[in-house]
C-alpha positions in Angstrom: 123.8 60.7 142.6 122.3 57.8 144.4 121.9 54.9 141.9 122.5 57.1 138.9 126.2 58.2 138.9 124.7 61.6 138.5 122.8 60.5 135.4 124.1 58.7 132.3 124.1 62.0 130.3 126.7 63.3 132.6 128.9 60.3 131.9 128.4 60.7 128.2 129.6 64.3 128.3 132.4 64.0 130.8 135.2 63.9 128.2 133.9 66.9 126.4 133.6 68.8 129.6 137.1 67.9 130.7 138.4 69.3 127.4 136.7 72.6 128.0 138.5 73.5 131.2 138.7 77.2 130.4 134.9 77.4 130.1 134.5 75.4 133.4 136.9 77.8 135.1 134.8 80.7 133.8 131.7 79.4 135.5 133.5 78.6 138.8 135.1 82.0 138.9 131.7 83.6 138.5 130.3 81.5 141.4 133.3 82.4 143.6 132.7 86.0 142.9 129.0 85.9 143.6 129.4 83.7 146.7 131.8 86.3 148.1 129.7 89.2 147.3 126.6 87.7 149.0 128.5 86.9 152.2 132.1 87.2 153.5 135.4 86.6 151.8 136.2 84.0 154.4 135.2 80.5 153.3 135.0 79.3 156.9 132.3 81.9 157.6 130.6 81.8 154.2 129.0 78.4 153.4 128.3 79.2 149.8 131.9 80.4 149.2 133.2 77.3 150.9 131.2 75.1 148.5 132.5 77.2 145.5 136.1 76.8 146.8 135.6 73.1 147.1 134.3 72.8 143.5 137.2 75.0 142.3 139.8 72.8 144.1 138.2 69.7 142.6 138.6 71.2 139.2 142.3 71.9 139.9 141.9 75.7 139.7 145.1 77.5 140.6 145.0 79.2 144.0 145.8 82.6 142.6 142.9 82.4 140.2 140.6 81.6 143.1 142.0 84.5 145.2 141.5 87.0 142.4 137.8 85.9 142.0 137.2 86.2 145.8 138.9 89.6 145.8 136.7 90.7 143.0 133.6 89.6 144.9 134.7 91.5 148.0 134.6 94.7 146.0 138.3 95.2 145.8 138.6 94.7 142.1 135.2 95.8 140.7 133.3 93.5 138.3 129.8 92.9 137.1 126.8 92.3 139.4 125.4 88.8 138.8 122.0 87.4 139.7 120.7 83.9 139.8 118.0 83.1 137.2 116.4 79.7 136.7 114.8 78.6 133.4 112.6 75.6 132.8 111.2 73.8 129.8 110.9 70.5 127.9 113.2 68.9 125.4 112.6 66.2 122.8 110.7 63.2 124.1 108.9 65.4 126.7 112.1 65.5 128.9 112.0 68.1 131.6 115.0 70.4 131.9 116.0 72.9 134.6 118.7 75.5 133.6 120.3 77.4 136.4 122.3 80.5 135.5 124.3 83.4 136.9 123.9 86.4 134.7 124.6 90.1 134.5 122.1 90.5 131.7 118.7 88.7 131.9 117.7 89.6 128.4 120.9 88.2 126.9 120.7 85.0 128.9 117.0 84.4 128.3 117.4 84.9 124.5 120.4 82.4 124.5 118.5 79.8 126.5 115.4 80.1 124.4 117.4 79.9 121.2 119.0 76.6 122.3 115.6 75.1 123.2 114.1 76.2 119.9 117.1 74.9 117.8 116.8 71.4 119.2 113.1 70.9 119.3 112.5 72.0 122.9 110.2 74.6 124.4 110.8 76.9 127.4 108.1 77.2 130.0 107.1 79.5 132.8 108.5 79.2 136.3 107.6 75.9 138.1 106.7 74.3 134.7 108.9 71.3 135.5 110.4 72.0 138.9 107.7 69.9 140.6 109.2 66.8 138.9 112.5 67.2 140.8 113.8 67.2 144.3 116.6 69.5 145.4 119.4 67.7 147.2 123.0 67.9 148.2 125.5 65.6 146.4 129.1 64.7 147.2 131.5 62.2 145.6 134.8 60.7 146.9 137.1 58.3 145.0 136.9 54.7 146.0 140.4 54.6 147.6 139.5 57.2 150.2 137.7 54.8 152.5 135.9 51.4 152.5 132.2 51.4 151.8 131.4 50.6 155.4 133.6 53.4 156.7 132.1 55.9 154.2 128.6 55.0 155.2 129.3 55.3 158.9 131.1 58.7 158.5 128.4 60.1 156.1 125.5 59.2 158.3 127.2 60.6 161.3 127.7 63.8 159.4 124.0 64.0 158.7 123.8 62.5 155.1 120.6 60.7 154.0 122.2 58.0 151.7 125.5 56.6 150.4 125.9 54.6 147.2 129.3 53.1 146.3 129.8 52.1 142.6 132.5 52.2 140.0 132.3 56.1 140.0 133.2 56.2 143.7 131.3 56.9 146.9 128.3 59.1 146.2 126.6 60.8 149.2 123.3 62.6 149.2 121.6 64.8 151.8 118.9 67.4 152.2 119.7 71.0 151.0 119.4 72.3 154.5 122.0 69.9 155.8 124.4 70.5 152.8 127.1 72.6 154.6 127.0 70.6 157.8 127.5 67.3 155.9 130.3 69.0 153.8 132.1 70.0 157.0 131.8 66.6 158.5 133.1 64.8 155.3 135.8 67.3 154.8 137.2 66.9 158.3 137.2 63.1 157.9 138.2 62.6 154.3 139.4 65.9 152.9 138.0 67.9 150.0 135.4 65.8 148.0 135.8 65.4 144.3 132.3 66.9 143.8 130.2 68.9 146.2 127.1 70.6 144.9 123.3 71.1 145.1 121.5 69.2 142.4 118.0 68.6 141.1 117.2 64.9 141.3 114.2 63.8 139.2 111.3 62.1 141.0 111.1 59.7 138.0 112.9 59.4 134.7 111.7 59.4 131.1 113.2 56.8 128.8 114.0 58.1 125.3 115.1 56.5 122.1 118.4 57.0 120.3 117.2 59.9 118.1 115.7 61.8 121.0 118.8 61.1 123.2 121.2 62.4 120.5 119.2 65.6 120.1 118.9 66.0 123.9 122.7 65.8 124.3 123.1 68.5 121.7 120.6 70.7 123.5 122.3 70.2 126.9 125.7 70.8 125.4 124.5 74.0 123.7 123.2 75.2 127.0 126.3 74.3 128.9 128.5 76.1 126.4 126.9 79.4 127.5 129.1 81.1 130.1 125.9 82.2 131.9 124.7 78.7 132.5 125.9 77.1 135.7 124.1 73.7 135.4 121.5 71.8 133.4 119.4 69.1 135.1 117.1 66.7 133.3 114.9 63.6 134.0 115.8 61.4 131.0 117.3 58.0 130.8 118.5 55.7 128.0 119.3 52.1 127.7 122.8 50.8 128.0 122.9 49.7 124.4 122.0 53.1 123.2 124.6 54.6 125.5 127.2 52.4 123.9 126.2 53.5 120.4 126.4 57.1 121.4 129.8 56.7 123.1 131.1 54.9 120.0 129.9 57.6 117.6 
């Protein structure tokens, strides 16, 4: 994410997420299935499915696993009917959180999300309680060796992107949600499949928290992400580099 490397809390949790590949695959399989069910089983004619396939490839999901999920979504293999449900609330330190889910049981998911908020000192709110503090945006990331910064900027802007930031995490490209699939097509044709391609919630401003609040917030976010129904968790908190170093060392 422009200037943030998709937030410091993402960096902090990266190792733990990489170690939970099976759980990540579960979420990706669910998205592949839902994307297919809502459109066509052809990624070239179904923008949401194409995005899901891109994410699955970036996570090194086996081709046969992707094909089974798409087949299930097309109705050839049965499966549960999922719906998108968004939950909002506040965590410790008045940090805003948006929890996006895909669920086949609203009551189960709502209870699980509420339990996580309550356990770690947060509170769920009504719809649009915190969403006004975020902007929806498209996000892509490519490794540094794909192109020079100048070439990436030229190609991204030509594809319709709004901004490009190059840092030690790679080339990070952002765009409006409406232009997401057009930009993805342009980048894919030029540089191949991106390492990340998703719609994110970017905070309008961030809330700085101390070490104790940050520790509890990470636990809350990890508890939410451990739920198979939860697809993503977005927040607006930031912490200083010295606190980040302490947390990484703990």
